[in-house]
N, C-alpha and C positions, 0 to 999 in steps of 0.2 A: 514265849509270854516273859519269862525271866529276865530276857535281856530288853524288852521293852520297859518293866518295871525300873529296872537298872537306869535303865536311860531319863524316865521321868524323875526319878531319886536324883540323878546327876544335874537334873536339870533345875531344878530347886536349890540341892544342897550345894555344889560348886558354884565359886564366882564364876561371873563369866570373866572370859579374856575381854580387853579393851574392841573395840570395834575395827574390823577390818576391811568387813563388807558392805558395801553402800549398797544400799535395797533403796529402791524407788517405785513406788505403788501408783498405779493411777487406776482410779475408780471408772467402770460405766454401769449400766442400768443393771445389770446382771451378772456382773463378773468384777472382779479385782484382777489386772494384771499388775504380776510383779516381777521388776528386773533387778538384776544384782550384779557388781563388781565386784573383783576382791584382789585387795593391795598385794597380798601372801598366799596366794596361793598355796603354797607348800605340798604337802605329804598329808591325805586324810583319803576316808572311804567315798562321802557324799555330802549331802548339803541335804539337812530337812528344812521345812519350811513349818515354822509354829504359828498357829494360829488362836485368838480366841474371841468369843463372840460376846459381846455386854460383859466383859471381864469377869467371866464365868470359868476363866481356867484354861491355860496353854496345851492344845494337843498338836502332836505332828501330822498337819496336813497330807505333805506329801514327801516323798524323797526324792531324790534328782543324784545326776551322776556328776563327776566334776568338773566335766566340759561343757554343760548346763548353765545357762545365765537367764531363764525365762519361766514364769510358770503363770498360770491362767487357773485362779479360784472361780468357779462358777456357782454362785451363790442363791442364784435365781430373781428372778423379780419382786418388785414389791418388798424390798427391803429397806430401804431408805430408813429406817429409825433403829435399826441395829447398828453397832458401835464393832469397827473388825481390827482387830490388833495384831499385829504380825512383827516376826524377825527371821529371818535366815541364820543357819547355825550350821558350822562346819563338825563333822563327826566323826568319829574313828571307828573300827571295825567292832568295836565295844558299844558303840550308839554314846560315848562318851564325846559332851560338847569341848571342840576344843578353841572355837571364836564364834562370835555370833556379829549381827549386823546391831543397828540401834532399833527398837520398837517404836515401829510406825503405826499411827493409828488413821483408818480410813472409812468413808462410808459409801455405798452407791450413791450414784444419781441420777434423778428422772430426765430421762434422753427425750428431747426431740427429736423430727425425721431428720436433721440436717447433722446432730451428732451422729444419729444411727447410719447415716450414708457416709460421714467422715470415718466412723471404726471399720467401717466395710471396706474402703478406698483403701485405709492403713493398713489392713489385714491381708487386702491380695495383694498389695505392692508386698507385704514379709515374706509369702510364698516366694515370687518370681524373685525377691532380689536376696533377702536370706539364705535364700535354698537353691538358687541358682547354681547350674553345675561349674566348678570351679576352674575346668580348662575349658570349656565354651563359652559357657555366662548362660546358656542355653537353658531355658526350662525342662524340670524332669517331668516324666508323665505323671507319676505320684510321689510322694515320699518313700516308697519302699523300693521304687525304680532302679536306684544304684545309680550306674550311668548311662542307663536310657535317657535320653532327652526324645521330645517332640516339638515339631514343626512348627505346627499350628498354635500348638500351647506357649510357644516359644511368641509368637503376634500378639498372643494375648499378653506377657509379661511386658514386650514394650513398649503397650500402651499404658499399662500399669506404670511403669518407670517414668513414662513422661510424665502422667498425673504427680507422680513422685514430686519429680522434679518444682511442677508450676505451682505444688503444697509447700515447697521446703520443708521436704521430708529426707531429700538424699540433696548431694548439690548437683546441680549443672554440671559440673566436670569430672561427679562419679560417676553419675549417668551415663554424661557421651563416651567414657573409657567402657563400661560395660557393654556399651552401645557396639563400640570398633573391636571388642575382642569377639560379639556373635557374629561379624561379618566377616571379619577374618579366617575365624572359623568357618562360616558359610562356604568362601570362596576356596575352600581346600576339600569339603564336602561332596560325598557321593550325589548326582544330579541325574536325570533321568531324562534329556531333551530340555535340561534346565529347571523340571520341576523336582522340588524334593522328597524324598521318603517320609512316612508319617514318623517313624522311629530312626533314630540314629545312637551311636556312641558318642558319649559327648568327649572323649578322649581324642578320639582318630577321627570322628567323622562316618563311619563306615556305616552301611545301611543295617538296620536290625529289624528282620520281617514282623510284621504287623500281623500276618497270621500266614499259613503255607502260600497262600499264593499273591499276598501283596506284600512284594519286596522289592518293589519299584517305585517308579514319581506317583506321589497323591497330590492330585492338582487342589482338592480342598485343605489339605493343611498345608499345603503352599501357599495358597488364597489367604486363607488367615494371616500367614507369617509376612506375606505383603503388606496386608492390610497395615498391621503393626509397621515395617520398617518404612513403608512410605507416608505415614503420618510423621515416624521421626525425621525422616528426609527434610520434609518440609516445618519440621518444627526447629531444628538445628542450620538456621539461615546465616549464620555469622560464619567470617571470614577466616575464624582460628584453624591453623593445619589439621585440625582431628574433624573438626567439622565438615574440613571441606573435603576430606579423605571418605566418612562417613556418607556422604552425599552422593560421592564419583563411586562408593562401592557399591551401594542400595541400588543406585541406575544401573549401573554394568548389570549384576543381580537380577535386576528386575528384566531388562532386555532382553538377556539371554533364554527366559522361561520360553520356549514354541510353543506358546496357547494354541496358535492355530492345529498345530500337528493334533493337539489331544482333541480336537472338535471332529465327531464323527462325521466322516464325509455324506452318508444317504442321507442323514437327518440335520435339523438343525440344534445338537446336544453335543453335551461335552463330555469325555472320559474320565471317570475319578481316578480311575488309576491305568497305569500300565508296567509292565514287569517285561523287560528281556527275556527273563526268561520264561515267563506266563503270558503269552500276547493271546 
C-alpha cells in the first residue's frame, strides 16, 4: 500500500522524462487496444498503463513485463460518451516513473457488423501469426502449450494467414516465408502412412500423444491441415522460386497421405486414428 501511495505521489510531483515510448491506441466498440514501442528499453522493472476517464484523474490500469508491447482495456459497450486518456510509463522496482509516452485521448466507437468481423479476423490472425511456434511456424494448441503444436489448428492458421495477406495486414512475402517454414518442418515430421499426428513437438516434429492410445496418425487433424495447405497452394500461383517450392511440397505431402489405407474395408467409413503401437 505504501509503495502504491509513493508511486502516485511521484507521478504528480516528479517531472516526466521526455517521451521515448511511442503509444498507439486503437478504439473498438467495447475496448481500447494499446500498442507501444520503446526507443530506449534500458533497465526497468515493468510498464504501467495509466488511464483516466473524463479527466477525473489517472490511475494505474495494469502493469506489464518489459517484453510486453500490447494491452487491451475492456471498458464495456455503449461508452462512446466517455473520454479515455492513456499513457505508458516505465517504472523501477520502487514504482518511480523513469520515462513515459505522450498522453493520448481516445473514445470507443459504434461498430457495425463489418467492423466487428474485421476485428475478429485481425485478432484471429494475431493468434496464429504472433504466437506461431518460432521453429516450425506451426500453431500452438493454446497459449500455455509451450512447444506442443497442433496439425488441425495449423490448417486454420494457414487460412488466417491467407486472409491477412489479402487484407494487407501482413505482406505477401512474409506470409509466404512462414508457410514455406511450415512445409519444410512437416516434411521431416512424424507421419503414419502419410497422416500426421494430432500433436507434435514444434522443435523436433516428433509425436506428442494426444491421449494414452492416440499416438499415431489422426485423419481428421490431417484433413484440417490440408484444407489450409491446399488453399495456400491455390493462392500462391506465382512463378517466384518460393511459390513454386511451396506448391510442389504441398502437393507431395498431400499425395503421400494413404487415404485409402485409412478406410475400413468392411464398411464405407474412415478410421479417425491409427497407431502402430495401439492397432
